[in-house]
N, CA, C and O atoms as CSV, one atom per row, in Angstrom:
chain,resi,resn,atom,element,x,y,z
A,1,MET,N,N,37.523,7.590,20.506
A,1,MET,CA,C,37.549,7.865,21.926
A,1,MET,C,C,37.770,9.353,22.139
A,1,MET,O,O,38.760,9.924,21.681
A,2,ARG,N,N,36.824,9.971,22.845
A,2,ARG,CA,C,36.911,11.394,23.174
A,2,ARG,C,C,36.975,11.571,24.684
A,2,ARG,O,O,36.412,10.781,25.440
A,3,LEU,N,N,37.660,12.605,25.102
A,3,LEU,CA,C,37.700,12.964,26.521
A,3,LEU,C,C,36.424,13.735,26.838
A,3,LEU,O,O,36.171,14.791,26.259
A,4,ILE,N,N,35.624,13.206,27.755
A,4,ILE,CA,C,34.370,13.842,28.154
A,4,ILE,C,C,34.599,14.772,29.342
A,4,ILE,O,O,34.088,15.892,29.366
A,5,ALA,N,N,35.373,14.306,30.335
A,5,ALA,CA,C,35.599,15.115,31.534
A,5,ALA,C,C,36.902,14.728,32.211
A,5,ALA,O,O,37.324,13.573,32.175
A,6,VAL,N,N,37.530,15.723,32.831
A,6,VAL,CA,C,38.665,15.523,33.719
A,6,VAL,C,C,38.119,15.802,35.120
A,6,VAL,O,O,37.539,16.859,35.370
A,7,ASN,N,N,38.309,14.843,36.028
A,7,ASN,CA,C,37.697,14.919,37.352
A,7,ASN,C,C,38.760,14.885,38.452
A,7,ASN,O,O,39.665,14.051,38.436
A,8,LEU,N,N,38.630,15.795,39.391
A,8,LEU,CA,C,39.558,15.864,40.513
A,8,LEU,C,C,38.786,15.764,41.820
A,8,LEU,O,O,37.634,16.190,41.910
A,9,GLY,N,N,39.435,15.195,42.834
A,9,GLY,CA,C,38.808,15.045,44.141
A,9,GLY,C,C,39.528,15.841,45.199
A,9,GLY,O,O,40.730,16.094,45.113
A,10,LYS,N,N,38.759,16.230,46.206
A,10,LYS,CA,C,39.302,16.871,47.401
A,10,LYS,C,C,39.118,15.901,48.548
A,10,LYS,O,O,38.254,15.025,48.496
A,11,GLU,N,N,39.914,16.051,49.571
A,11,GLU,CA,C,39.798,15.155,50.729
A,11,GLU,C,C,38.461,15.347,51.437
A,11,GLU,O,O,37.977,16.463,51.628
A,12,ARG,N,N,37.887,14.204,51.817
A,12,ARG,CA,C,36.625,14.180,52.547
A,12,ARG,C,C,36.665,13.014,53.520
A,12,ARG,O,O,37.285,11.989,53.235
A,13,GLN,N,N,36.015,13.157,54.653
A,13,GLN,CA,C,35.903,12.043,55.601
A,13,GLN,C,C,34.515,11.426,55.462
A,13,GLN,O,O,33.508,12.130,55.384
A,14,VAL,N,N,34.486,10.076,55.433
A,14,VAL,CA,C,33.220,9.358,55.331
A,14,VAL,C,C,33.208,8.214,56.341
A,14,VAL,O,O,34.255,7.740,56.783
A,15,GLN,N,N,32.020,7.792,56.687
A,15,GLN,CA,C,31.834,6.670,57.586
A,15,GLN,C,C,31.686,5.407,56.750
A,15,GLN,O,O,30.753,5.297,55.953
A,16,VAL,N,N,32.598,4.451,56.923
A,16,VAL,CA,C,32.538,3.154,56.245
A,16,VAL,C,C,32.383,2.117,57.340
A,16,VAL,O,O,33.351,1.743,58.003
A,17,GLY,N,N,31.152,1.656,57.521
A,17,GLY,CA,C,30.886,0.769,58.644
A,17,GLY,C,C,31.152,1.504,59.942
A,17,GLY,O,O,30.575,2.562,60.198
A,18,GLU,N,N,32.025,0.941,60.758
A,18,GLU,CA,C,32.360,1.544,62.053
A,18,GLU,C,C,33.524,2.529,61.967
A,18,GLU,O,O,33.826,3.227,62.935
A,19,ARG,N,N,34.172,2.581,60.812
A,19,ARG,CA,C,35.383,3.408,60.668
A,19,ARG,C,C,35.076,4.738,59.986
A,19,ARG,O,O,34.202,4.818,59.123
A,20,THR,N,N,35.798,5.770,60.380
A,20,THR,CA,C,35.808,7.031,59.655
A,20,THR,C,C,37.089,7.038,58.836
A,20,THR,O,O,38.184,6.890,59.379
A,21,VAL,N,N,36.946,7.210,57.527
A,21,VAL,CA,C,38.123,7.187,56.652
A,21,VAL,C,C,38.191,8.461,55.824
A,21,VAL,O,O,37.177,9.095,55.532
A,22,ARG,N,N,39.407,8.813,55.458
A,22,ARG,CA,C,39.642,9.932,54.532
A,22,ARG,C,C,39.622,9.373,53.121
A,22,ARG,O,O,40.124,8.275,52.880
A,23,THR,N,N,39.050,10.116,52.191
A,23,THR,CA,C,38.970,9.649,50.811
A,23,THR,C,C,39.023,10.806,49.826
A,23,THR,O,O,38.712,11.948,50.166
A,24,GLY,N,N,39.417,10.493,48.613
A,24,GLY,CA,C,39.394,11.444,47.504
A,24,GLY,C,C,38.475,10.944,46.400
A,24,GLY,O,O,38.554,11.440,45.276
A,25,ILE,N,N,37.596,9.969,46.684
A,25,ILE,CA,C,36.763,9.349,45.652
A,25,ILE,C,C,35.687,10.295,45.109
A,25,ILE,O,O,35.201,10.096,43.996
A,26,TYR,N,N,35.314,11.303,45.868
A,26,TYR,CA,C,34.275,12.234,45.412
A,26,TYR,C,C,34.898,13.229,44.438
A,26,TYR,O,O,35.377,14.291,44.838
A,27,LYS,N,N,34.886,12.874,43.171
A,27,LYS,CA,C,35.537,13.694,42.148
A,27,LYS,C,C,34.494,14.458,41.340
A,27,LYS,O,O,33.390,13.971,41.100
A,28,THR,N,N,34.869,15.660,40.929
A,28,THR,CA,C,33.985,16.477,40.109
A,28,THR,C,C,34.760,16.996,38.897
A,28,THR,O,O,35.974,17.190,38.960
A,29,PRO,N,N,34.038,17.219,37.793
A,29,PRO,CA,C,34.692,17.727,36.580
A,29,PRO,C,C,35.269,19.129,36.798
A,29,PRO,O,O,34.702,19.956,37.512
A,30,VAL,N,N,36.414,19.363,36.159
A,30,VAL,CA,C,37.059,20.676,36.189
A,30,VAL,C,C,37.263,21.139,34.758
A,30,VAL,O,O,37.235,20.336,33.825
A,31,THR,N,N,37.468,22.430,34.589
A,31,THR,CA,C,37.741,22.974,33.261
A,31,THR,C,C,39.197,23.425,33.199
A,31,THR,O,O,39.846,23.602,34.230
A,32,GLY,N,N,39.696,23.605,32.000
A,32,GLY,CA,C,41.069,24.039,31.810
A,32,GLY,C,C,42.031,22.870,31.753
A,32,GLY,O,O,41.635,21.708,31.841
A,33,ARG,N,N,43.285,23.199,31.606
A,33,ARG,CA,C,44.317,22.170,31.509
A,33,ARG,C,C,44.701,21.657,32.887
A,33,ARG,O,O,44.759,22.416,33.854
A,34,VAL,N,N,44.961,20.367,32.960
A,34,VAL,CA,C,45.410,19.746,34.200
A,34,VAL,C,C,46.711,19.019,33.905
A,34,VAL,O,O,46.800,18.247,32.950
A,35,ARG,N,N,47.704,19.266,34.718
A,35,ARG,CA,C,49.008,18.622,34.544
A,35,ARG,C,C,48.937,17.171,34.999
A,35,ARG,O,O,48.377,16.860,36.050
A,36,VAL,N,N,49.520,16.283,34.183
A,36,VAL,CA,C,49.591,14.858,34.505
A,36,VAL,C,C,51.061,14.473,34.591
A,36,VAL,O,O,51.859,14.828,33.723
A,37,ASP,N,N,51.414,13.740,35.655
A,37,ASP,CA,C,52.768,13.211,35.726
A,37,ASP,C,C,52.688,11.726,36.054
A,37,ASP,O,O,51.603,11.146,36.024
A,38,ALA,N,N,53.800,11.118,36.361
A,38,ALA,CA,C,53.853,9.670,36.597
A,38,ALA,C,C,53.048,9.236,37.823
A,38,ALA,O,O,52.807,8.044,38.008
A,39,TYR,N,N,52.630,10.187,38.663
A,39,TYR,CA,C,51.881,9.860,39.879
A,39,TYR,C,C,50.430,10.318,39.839
A,39,TYR,O,O,49.723,10.204,40.839
A,40,GLY,N,N,49.974,10.836,38.699
A,40,GLY,CA,C,48.569,11.204,38.578
A,40,GLY,C,C,48.353,12.623,38.118
A,40,GLY,O,O,49.225,13.245,37.512
A,41,LEU,N,N,47.167,13.123,38.419
A,41,LEU,CA,C,46.774,14.459,38.023
A,41,LEU,C,C,47.068,15.444,39.149
A,41,LEU,O,O,46.735,15.207,40.310
A,42,GLU,N,N,47.694,16.541,38.780
A,42,GLU,CA,C,48.004,17.585,39.746
A,42,GLU,C,C,46.710,18.071,40.394
A,42,GLU,O,O,45.706,18.268,39.709
A,43,ALA,N,N,46.730,18.261,41.683
A,43,ALA,CA,C,45.610,18.767,42.481
A,43,ALA,C,C,44.554,17.703,42.778
A,43,ALA,O,O,43.542,18.020,43.402
A,44,ASP,N,N,44.752,16.455,42.354
A,44,ASP,CA,C,43.830,15.384,42.717
A,44,ASP,C,C,44.297,14.762,44.026
A,44,ASP,O,O,45.486,14.498,44.200
A,45,VAL,N,N,43.375,14.528,44.936
A,45,VAL,CA,C,43.716,13.969,46.237
A,45,VAL,C,C,43.630,12.449,46.217
A,45,VAL,O,O,42.626,11.876,45.792
A,46,VAL,N,N,44.700,11.803,46.683
A,46,VAL,CA,C,44.716,10.361,46.920
A,46,VAL,C,C,45.090,10.201,48.388
A,46,VAL,O,O,46.217,10.506,48.778
A,47,THR,N,N,44.156,9.726,49.202
A,47,THR,CA,C,44.422,9.635,50.636
A,47,THR,C,C,44.943,8.270,51.052
A,47,THR,O,O,45.752,8.174,51.975
A,48,ASP,N,N,44.492,7.216,50.387
A,48,ASP,CA,C,44.893,5.848,50.734
A,48,ASP,C,C,45.975,5.396,49.753
A,48,ASP,O,O,45.696,4.678,48.793
A,49,THR,N,N,47.200,5.824,50.006
A,49,THR,CA,C,48.284,5.521,49.066
A,49,THR,C,C,48.738,4.069,49.128
A,49,THR,O,O,49.527,3.637,48.288
A,50,LYS,N,N,48.256,3.311,50.104
A,50,LYS,CA,C,48.563,1.881,50.139
A,50,LYS,C,C,47.807,1.147,49.026
A,50,LYS,O,O,48.331,0.204,48.434
A,51,HIS,N,N,46.585,1.580,48.747
A,51,HIS,CA,C,45.737,0.882,47.780
A,51,HIS,C,C,45.466,1.666,46.497
A,51,HIS,O,O,44.943,1.103,45.535
A,52,HIS,N,N,45.810,2.946,46.464
A,52,HIS,CA,C,45.500,3.792,45.312
A,52,HIS,C,C,46.694,4.664,44.960
A,52,HIS,O,O,47.559,4.931,45.794
A,53,GLY,N,N,46.724,5.100,43.709
A,53,GLY,CA,C,47.764,6.017,43.276
A,53,GLY,C,C,49.096,5.327,43.047
A,53,GLY,O,O,49.173,4.103,42.938
A,54,GLY,N,N,50.130,6.129,42.977
A,54,GLY,CA,C,51.465,5.616,42.689
A,54,GLY,C,C,51.668,5.457,41.191
A,54,GLY,O,O,50.762,5.722,40.401
A,55,ARG,N,N,52.840,5.030,40.814
A,55,ARG,CA,C,53.187,4.936,39.393
A,55,ARG,C,C,52.315,3.933,38.630
A,55,ARG,O,O,52.052,4.123,37.442
A,56,ASP,N,N,51.868,2.878,39.298
A,56,ASP,CA,C,51.085,1.861,38.596
A,56,ASP,C,C,49.580,2.098,38.645
A,56,ASP,O,O,48.821,1.366,38.010
A,57,GLN,N,N,49.139,3.108,39.387
A,57,GLN,CA,C,47.719,3.451,39.437
A,57,GLN,C,C,47.569,4.971,39.456
A,57,GLN,O,O,46.835,5.531,40.270
A,58,ALA,N,N,48.267,5.606,38.560
A,58,ALA,CA,C,48.332,7.060,38.547
A,58,ALA,C,C,47.025,7.711,38.109
A,58,ALA,O,O,46.684,8.791,38.591
A,59,VAL,N,N,46.293,7.075,37.209
A,59,VAL,CA,C,45.077,7.655,36.637
A,59,VAL,C,C,44.023,6.561,36.535
A,59,VAL,O,O,44.325,5.434,36.145
A,60,TYR,N,N,42.800,6.895,36.883
A,60,TYR,CA,C,41.681,5.956,36.713
A,60,TYR,C,C,40.743,6.545,35.667
A,60,TYR,O,O,40.358,7.711,35.747
A,61,ALA,N,N,40.382,5.723,34.687
A,61,ALA,CA,C,39.486,6.169,33.615
A,61,ALA,C,C,38.248,5.286,33.571
A,61,ALA,O,O,38.301,4.094,33.874
A,62,TYR,N,N,37.137,5.896,33.188
A,62,TYR,CA,C,35.880,5.169,33.015
A,62,TYR,C,C,35.192,5.767,31.796
A,62,TYR,O,O,35.494,6.894,31.401
A,63,SER,N,N,34.274,5.024,31.203
A,63,SER,CA,C,33.675,5.518,29.965
A,63,SER,C,C,32.223,5.962,30.147
A,63,SER,O,O,31.483,5.412,30.963
A,64,ALA,N,N,31.843,6.958,29.376
A,64,ALA,CA,C,30.453,7.426,29.341
A,64,ALA,C,C,29.549,6.303,28.851
A,64,ALA,O,O,28.404,6.189,29.288
A,65,GLU,N,N,30.052,5.488,27.959
A,65,GLU,CA,C,29.302,4.338,27.450
A,65,GLU,C,C,28.903,3.409,28.609
A,65,GLU,O,O,27.770,2.930,28.664
A,66,ASP,N,N,29.829,3.164,29.515
A,66,ASP,CA,C,29.532,2.313,30.666
A,66,ASP,C,C,28.659,3.035,31.695
A,66,ASP,O,O,27.846,2.394,32.362
A,67,TYR,N,N,28.808,4.332,31.834
A,67,TYR,CA,C,27.900,5.097,32.689
A,67,TYR,C,C,26.462,4.983,32.169
A,67,TYR,O,O,25.521,4.869,32.955
A,68,ASP,N,N,26.299,5.013,30.853
A,68,ASP,CA,C,24.965,4.860,30.265
A,68,ASP,C,C,24.363,3.511,30.648
A,68,ASP,O,O,23.178,3.418,30.968
A,69,TRP,N,N,25.190,2.468,30.614
A,69,TRP,CA,C,24.720,1.132,30.997
A,69,TRP,C,C,24.279,1.136,32.460
A,69,TRP,O,O,23.217,0.608,32.789
A,70,TRP,N,N,25.095,1.734,33.344
A,70,TRP,CA,C,24.751,1.792,34.757
A,70,TRP,C,C,23.489,2.618,34.992
A,70,TRP,O,O,22.666,2.266,35.837
A,71,ALA,N,N,23.336,3.698,34.261
A,71,ALA,CA,C,22.142,4.534,34.407
A,71,ALA,C,C,20.887,3.714,34.115
A,71,ALA,O,O,19.868,3.853,34.793
A,72,GLU,N,N,20.973,2.876,33.119
A,72,GLU,CA,C,19.854,1.997,32.784
A,72,GLU,C,C,19.588,0.995,33.910
A,72,GLU,O,O,18.434,0.747,34.262
A,73,GLN,N,N,20.651,0.422,34.474
A,73,GLN,CA,C,20.513,-0.562,35.555
A,73,GLN,C,C,19.978,0.071,36.840
A,73,GLN,O,O,19.159,-0.525,37.540
A,74,LEU,N,N,20.448,1.284,37.141
A,74,LEU,CA,C,20.117,1.939,38.408
A,74,LEU,C,C,18.882,2.839,38.320
A,74,LEU,O,O,18.322,3.242,39.340
A,75,GLY,N,N,18.467,3.147,37.095
A,75,GLY,CA,C,17.309,4.020,36.921
A,75,GLY,C,C,17.591,5.479,37.201
A,75,GLY,O,O,16.674,6.244,37.499
A,76,GLU,N,N,18.854,5.875,37.108
A,76,GLU,CA,C,19.221,7.278,37.306
A,76,GLU,C,C,20.515,7.589,36.572
A,76,GLU,O,O,21.393,6.736,36.441
A,77,ALA,N,N,20.618,8.820,36.098
A,77,ALA,CA,C,21.833,9.262,35.417
A,77,ALA,C,C,22.935,9.490,36.452
A,77,ALA,O,O,22.668,9.911,37.577
A,78,LEU,N,N,24.162,9.208,36.056
A,78,LEU,CA,C,25.321,9.414,36.924
A,78,LEU,C,C,26.243,10.442,36.267
A,78,LEU,O,O,26.487,10.395,35.061
A,79,GLU,N,N,26.739,11.350,37.064
A,79,GLU,CA,C,27.620,12.401,36.566
A,79,GLU,C,C,29.047,11.893,36.416
A,79,GLU,O,O,29.451,10.983,37.140
A,80,PRO,N,N,29.827,12.463,35.483
A,80,PRO,CA,C,31.247,12.108,35.388
A,80,PRO,C,C,31.929,12.301,36.745
A,80,PRO,O,O,31.684,13.285,37.442
A,81,GLY,N,N,32.783,11.348,37.102
A,81,GLY,CA,C,33.501,11.401,38.367
A,81,GLY,C,C,32.821,10.619,39.477
A,81,GLY,O,O,33.425,10.397,40.527
A,82,THR,N,N,31.578,10.194,39.272
A,82,THR,CA,C,30.838,9.474,40.308
A,82,THR,C,C,31.577,8.227,40.770
A,82,THR,O,O,31.553,7.898,41.956
A,83,PHE,N,N,32.234,7.529,39.848
A,83,PHE,CA,C,32.934,6.294,40.203
A,83,PHE,C,C,34.363,6.557,40.670
A,83,PHE,O,O,35.139,5.623,40.872
A,84,GLY,N,N,34.704,7.824,40.840
A,84,GLY,CA,C,36.034,8.182,41.343
A,84,GLY,C,C,37.097,8.243,40.265
A,84,GLY,O,O,38.291,8.290,40.559
A,85,GLU,N,N,36.656,8.243,39.001
A,85,GLU,CA,C,37.640,8.269,37.913
A,85,GLU,C,C,38.164,9.676,37.671
A,85,GLU,O,O,37.465,10.668,37.874
A,86,ASN,N,N,39.430,9.732,37.226
A,86,ASN,CA,C,40.045,11.001,36.852
A,86,ASN,C,C,39.626,11.427,35.453
A,86,ASN,O,O,39.439,12.613,35.181
A,87,LEU,N,N,39.481,10.446,34.569
A,87,LEU,CA,C,39.117,10.742,33.191
A,87,LEU,C,C,37.837,10.001,32.829
A,87,LEU,O,O,37.741,8.788,33.014
A,88,THR,N,N,36.865,10.728,32.318
A,88,THR,CA,C,35.676,10.108,31.760
A,88,THR,C,C,35.844,10.193,30.255
A,88,THR,O,O,35.897,11.283,29.685
A,89,LEU,N,N,35.926,9.036,29.616
A,89,LEU,CA,C,36.127,8.943,28.170
A,89,LEU,C,C,34.824,8.517,27.511
A,89,LEU,O,O,33.960,7.936,28.167
A,90,SER,N,N,34.676,8.797,26.231
A,90,SER,CA,C,33.442,8.418,25.541
A,90,SER,C,C,33.287,6.902,25.497
A,90,SER,O,O,32.189,6.384,25.702
A,91,SER,N,N,34.385,6.185,25.231
A,91,SER,CA,C,34.335,4.732,25.077
A,91,SER,C,C,35.754,4.185,25.090
A,91,SER,O,O,36.715,4.913,24.840
A,92,PHE,N,N,35.873,2.900,25.383
A,92,PHE,CA,C,37.169,2.228,25.252
A,92,PHE,C,C,37.231,1.425,23.964
A,92,PHE,O,O,38.245,0.785,23.684
A,93,GLY,N,N,36.165,1.448,23.179
A,93,GLY,CA,C,36.121,0.680,21.942
A,93,GLY,C,C,35.377,-0.632,22.134
A,93,GLY,O,O,34.763,-0.867,23.175
A,94,THR,N,N,35.439,-1.468,21.133
A,94,THR,CA,C,34.649,-2.703,21.134
A,94,THR,C,C,35.355,-3.886,21.780
A,94,THR,O,O,34.700,-4.861,22.148
A,95,GLN,N,N,36.649,-3.826,21.924
A,95,GLN,CA,C,37.408,-4.951,22.485
A,95,GLN,C,C,37.546,-4.824,23.999
A,95,GLN,O,O,37.533,-3.713,24.528
A,96,PRO,N,N,37.679,-5.948,24.702
A,96,PRO,CA,C,37.932,-5.868,26.150
A,96,PRO,C,C,39.215,-5.089,26.438
A,96,PRO,O,O,40.177,-5.157,25.672
A,97,VAL,N,N,39.221,-4.362,27.530
A,97,VAL,CA,C,40.405,-3.620,27.951
A,97,VAL,C,C,41.308,-4.585,28.709
A,97,VAL,O,O,40.857,-5.297,29.606
A,98,ARG,N,N,42.593,-4.602,28.340
A,98,ARG,CA,C,43.533,-5.548,28.950
A,98,ARG,C,C,44.784,-4.802,29.451
A,98,ARG,O,O,45.162,-3.755,28.926
A,99,VAL,N,N,45.399,-5.377,30.472
A,99,VAL,CA,C,46.660,-4.834,30.961
A,99,VAL,C,C,47.633,-4.775,29.783
A,99,VAL,O,O,47.772,-5.740,29.031
A,100,GLY,N,N,48.293,-3.647,29.634
A,100,GLY,CA,C,49.231,-3.437,28.531
A,100,GLY,C,C,48.644,-2.610,27.400
A,100,GLY,O,O,49.397,-2.037,26.613
A,101,ASP,N,N,47.319,-2.529,27.295
A,101,ASP,CA,C,46.702,-1.682,26.265
A,101,ASP,C,C,47.108,-0.236,26.506
A,101,ASP,O,O,47.300,0.193,27.644
A,102,ARG,N,N,47.233,0.499,25.420
A,102,ARG,CA,C,47.602,1.915,25.525
A,102,ARG,C,C,46.546,2.780,24.866
A,102,ARG,O,O,45.961,2.421,23.845
A,103,PHE,N,N,46.321,3.936,25.484
A,103,PHE,CA,C,45.358,4.901,24.979
A,103,PHE,C,C,46.006,6.279,25.002
A,103,PHE,O,O,46.644,6.651,25.987
A,104,ARG,N,N,45.845,7.029,23.928
A,104,ARG,CA,C,46.331,8.407,23.904
A,104,ARG,C,C,45.159,9.314,24.226
A,104,ARG,O,O,44.109,9.254,23.586
A,105,VAL,N,N,45.359,10.158,25.234
A,105,VAL,CA,C,44.353,11.137,25.634
A,105,VAL,C,C,45.028,12.496,25.538
A,105,VAL,O,O,45.824,12.868,26.400
A,106,GLY,N,N,44.708,13.225,24.492
A,106,GLY,CA,C,45.394,14.494,24.252
A,106,GLY,C,C,46.871,14.239,24.032
A,106,GLY,O,O,47.250,13.471,23.148
A,107,GLU,N,N,47.709,14.881,24.837
A,107,GLU,CA,C,49.157,14.734,24.716
A,107,GLU,C,C,49.710,13.588,25.560
A,107,GLU,O,O,50.908,13.311,25.520
A,108,VAL,N,N,48.850,12.929,26.317
A,108,VAL,CA,C,49.296,11.920,27.279
A,108,VAL,C,C,49.031,10.514,26.757
A,108,VAL,O,O,47.931,10.207,26.299
A,109,LEU,N,N,50.051,9.665,26.832
A,109,LEU,CA,C,49.901,8.258,26.495
A,109,LEU,C,C,49.784,7.480,27.798
A,109,LEU,O,O,50.681,7.526,28.640
A,110,LEU,N,N,48.668,6.761,27.961
A,110,LEU,CA,C,48.404,5.991,29.172
A,110,LEU,C,C,48.435,4.505,28.853
A,110,LEU,O,O,48.009,4.084,27.778
A,111,GLU,N,N,48.939,3.714,29.790
A,111,GLU,CA,C,48.982,2.262,29.635
A,111,GLU,C,C,48.205,1.616,30.769
A,111,GLU,O,O,48.388,1.970,31.934
A,112,VAL,N,N,47.338,0.667,30.432
A,112,VAL,CA,C,46.553,-0.038,31.443
A,112,VAL,C,C,47.488,-0.913,32.262
A,112,VAL,O,O,48.255,-1.704,31.714
A,113,THR,N,N,47.417,-0.763,33.588
A,113,THR,CA,C,48.304,-1.519,34.476
A,113,THR,C,C,47.566,-2.452,35.426
A,113,THR,O,O,48.155,-3.405,35.936
A,114,ALA,N,N,46.267,-2.187,35.674
A,114,ALA,CA,C,45.518,-3.000,36.645
A,114,ALA,C,C,44.031,-2.728,36.511
A,114,ALA,O,O,43.636,-1.665,36.032
A,115,PRO,N,N,43.202,-3.678,36.928
A,115,PRO,CA,C,41.763,-3.423,36.955
A,115,PRO,C,C,41.383,-2.610,38.189
A,115,PRO,O,O,42.145,-2.541,39.153
A,116,ARG,N,N,40.222,-2.008,38.154
A,116,ARG,CA,C,39.667,-1.311,39.319
A,116,ARG,C,C,39.132,-2.370,40.278
A,116,ARG,O,O,38.316,-3.208,39.893
A,117,ILE,N,N,39.583,-2.333,41.498
A,117,ILE,CA,C,39.096,-3.242,42.534
A,117,ILE,C,C,38.124,-2.432,43.397
A,117,ILE,O,O,38.549,-1.508,44.090
A,118,PRO,N,N,36.838,-2.758,43.367
A,118,PRO,CA,C,35.880,-1.989,44.168
A,118,PRO,C,C,36.067,-2.260,45.666
A,118,PRO,O,O,36.476,-3.350,46.065
A,119,CYS,N,N,35.761,-1.251,46.485
A,119,CYS,CA,C,35.993,-1.357,47.925
A,119,CYS,C,C,34.831,-0.762,48.712
A,119,CYS,O,O,33.863,-0.268,48.135
A,120,GLY,N,N,34.939,-0.815,50.020
A,120,GLY,CA,C,33.906,-0.284,50.891
A,120,GLY,C,C,33.703,1.212,50.742
A,120,GLY,O,O,32.578,1.694,50.882
A,121,VAL,N,N,34.757,1.956,50.464
A,121,VAL,CA,C,34.621,3.404,50.258
A,121,VAL,C,C,33.790,3.652,48.999
A,121,VAL,O,O,32.943,4.545,48.984
A,122,PHE,N,N,34.024,2.875,47.953
A,122,PHE,CA,C,33.246,2.986,46.715
A,122,PHE,C,C,31.777,2.667,47.008
A,122,PHE,O,O,30.887,3.359,46.514
A,123,ALA,N,N,31.515,1.633,47.802
A,123,ALA,CA,C,30.141,1.284,48.171
A,123,ALA,C,C,29.487,2.424,48.963
A,123,ALA,O,O,28.309,2.726,48.768
A,124,THR,N,N,30.253,3.046,49.850
A,124,THR,CA,C,29.741,4.192,50.603
A,124,THR,C,C,29.430,5.332,49.657
A,124,THR,O,O,28.387,5.975,49.781
A,125,ARG,N,N,30.312,5.587,48.721
A,125,ARG,CA,C,30.094,6.643,47.720
A,125,ARG,C,C,28.796,6.407,46.958
A,125,ARG,O,O,28.073,7.354,46.649
A,126,MET,N,N,28.500,5.140,46.655
A,126,MET,CA,C,27.304,4.796,45.894
A,126,MET,C,C,26.084,4.602,46.798
A,126,MET,O,O,24.980,4.352,46.315
A,127,ASN,N,N,26.293,4.719,48.121
A,127,ASN,CA,C,25.214,4.540,49.089
A,127,ASN,C,C,24.509,3.191,48.902
A,127,ASN,O,O,23.281,3.105,48.909
A,128,ASP,N,N,25.324,2.142,48.736
A,128,ASP,CA,C,24.791,0.803,48.454
A,128,ASP,C,C,25.740,-0.239,49.044
A,128,ASP,O,O,26.835,-0.446,48.522
A,129,LEU,N,N,25.330,-0.885,50.114
A,129,LEU,CA,C,26.179,-1.881,50.768
A,129,LEU,C,C,26.505,-3.066,49.865
A,129,LEU,O,O,27.493,-3.761,50.101
A,130,GLU,N,N,25.700,-3.308,48.843
A,130,GLU,CA,C,25.923,-4.416,47.905
A,130,GLU,C,C,26.720,-3.980,46.671
A,130,GLU,O,O,26.914,-4.770,45.747
A,131,TRP,N,N,27.180,-2.731,46.657
A,131,TRP,CA,C,27.802,-2.173,45.455
A,131,TRP,C,C,29.034,-2.951,44.991
A,131,TRP,O,O,29.204,-3.167,43.791
A,132,VAL,N,N,29.884,-3.369,45.907
A,132,VAL,CA,C,31.114,-4.080,45.529
A,132,VAL,C,C,30.752,-5.319,44.711
A,132,VAL,O,O,31.357,-5.568,43.668
A,133,LYS,N,N,29.785,-6.085,45.166
A,133,LYS,CA,C,29.355,-7.286,44.431
A,133,LYS,C,C,28.753,-6.915,43.083
A,133,LYS,O,O,29.060,-7.552,42.075
A,134,LYS,N,N,27.905,-5.899,43.049
A,134,LYS,CA,C,27.262,-5.474,41.797
A,134,LYS,C,C,28.302,-5.026,40.774
A,134,LYS,O,O,28.234,-5.391,39.600
A,135,PHE,N,N,29.267,-4.228,41.238
A,135,PHE,CA,C,30.285,-3.690,40.321
A,135,PHE,C,C,31.153,-4.814,39.763
A,135,PHE,O,O,31.436,-4.852,38.566
A,136,ARG,N,N,31.574,-5.728,40.634
A,136,ARG,CA,C,32.385,-6.869,40.179
A,136,ARG,C,C,31.626,-7.726,39.183
A,136,ARG,O,O,32.156,-8.101,38.137
A,137,LYS,N,N,30.386,-8.033,39.513
A,137,LYS,CA,C,29.566,-8.904,38.665
A,137,LYS,C,C,29.334,-8.280,37.280
A,137,LYS,O,O,29.311,-8.993,36.277
A,138,ALA,N,N,29.165,-6.974,37.225
A,138,ALA,CA,C,28.887,-6.290,35.959
A,138,ALA,C,C,30.086,-6.320,35.003
A,138,ALA,O,O,29.909,-6.339,33.785
A,139,ARG,N,N,31.302,-6.324,35.555
A,139,ARG,CA,C,32.524,-6.349,34.738
A,139,ARG,C,C,32.509,-5.262,33.652
A,139,ARG,O,O,32.774,-5.532,32.481
A,140,ARG,N,N,32.195,-4.033,34.068
A,140,ARG,CA,C,32.151,-2.920,33.129
A,140,ARG,C,C,33.152,-1.860,33.548
A,140,ARG,O,O,33.211,-1.517,34.728
A,141,PRO,N,N,33.943,-1.327,32.623
A,141,PRO,CA,C,34.081,-1.920,31.296
A,141,PRO,C,C,34.807,-3.241,31.409
A,141,PRO,O,O,35.351,-3.571,32.463
A,142,ARG,N,N,34.818,-3.973,30.359
A,142,ARG,CA,C,35.528,-5.246,30.373
A,142,ARG,C,C,36.999,-4.936,30.665
A,142,ARG,O,O,37.740,-4.531,29.769
A,143,GLY,N,N,37.412,-5.125,31.895
A,143,GLY,CA,C,38.788,-4.870,32.296
A,143,GLY,C,C,38.948,-3.762,33.316
A,143,GLY,O,O,39.960,-3.745,34.016
A,144,ARG,N,N,37.992,-2.817,33.445
A,144,ARG,CA,C,38.031,-1.700,34.399
A,144,ARG,C,C,39.445,-1.152,34.574
A,144,ARG,O,O,40.098,-1.451,35.574
A,145,PRO,N,N,39.923,-0.367,33.634
A,145,PRO,CA,C,41.344,0.013,33.626
A,145,PRO,C,C,41.790,1.051,34.643
A,145,PRO,O,O,41.072,1.999,34.964
A,146,ARG,N,N,42.979,0.839,35.127
A,146,ARG,CA,C,43.763,1.840,35.853
A,146,ARG,C,C,45.023,2.011,35.021
A,146,ARG,O,O,45.521,1.053,34.429
A,147,PHE,N,N,45.528,3.215,34.978
A,147,PHE,CA,C,46.668,3.490,34.126
A,147,PHE,C,C,47.880,3.920,34.921
A,147,PHE,O,O,47.774,4.639,35.915
A,148,GLY,N,N,49.040,3.465,34.462
A,148,GLY,CA,C,50.315,3.959,34.946
A,148,GLY,C,C,50.955,4.736,33.823
A,148,GLY,O,O,50.385,4.832,32.736
A,149,ARG,N,N,52.118,5.290,34.058
A,149,ARG,CA,C,52.795,6.033,32.986
A,149,ARG,C,C,54.213,5.587,32.907
A,149,ARG,O,O,54.970,6.082,32.072
């Protein structure tokens, strides 16, 4: 498992159905060192703290291996950070990802605490009203990890 990209988001307003919401899902790769603490990556924006962030969802990771699968399904390449993840990793390995699994990324030890639950903001990000169903049905990666510390 290699670290491919560290992705941070800035606050943005988007239209989700009839509502205008603030979001940090639009993440882009950054260079240099990024500080990680029990609440996530320094300088990363989390606007919906009821459903995202906090000690049990401090970091979201996704794999390049799974991005490759999606690129094949969608017919287009996706850049690191497209799914709103903080860390794009090369792979999670051959076994399903489960709550309690631990991964070392550089100096940081991360523990899987919950799966990624897709939402309307994610569907808006993907410009696909059916995205929530597609993402759930695909079950990629097996377990869709969120990490706490």
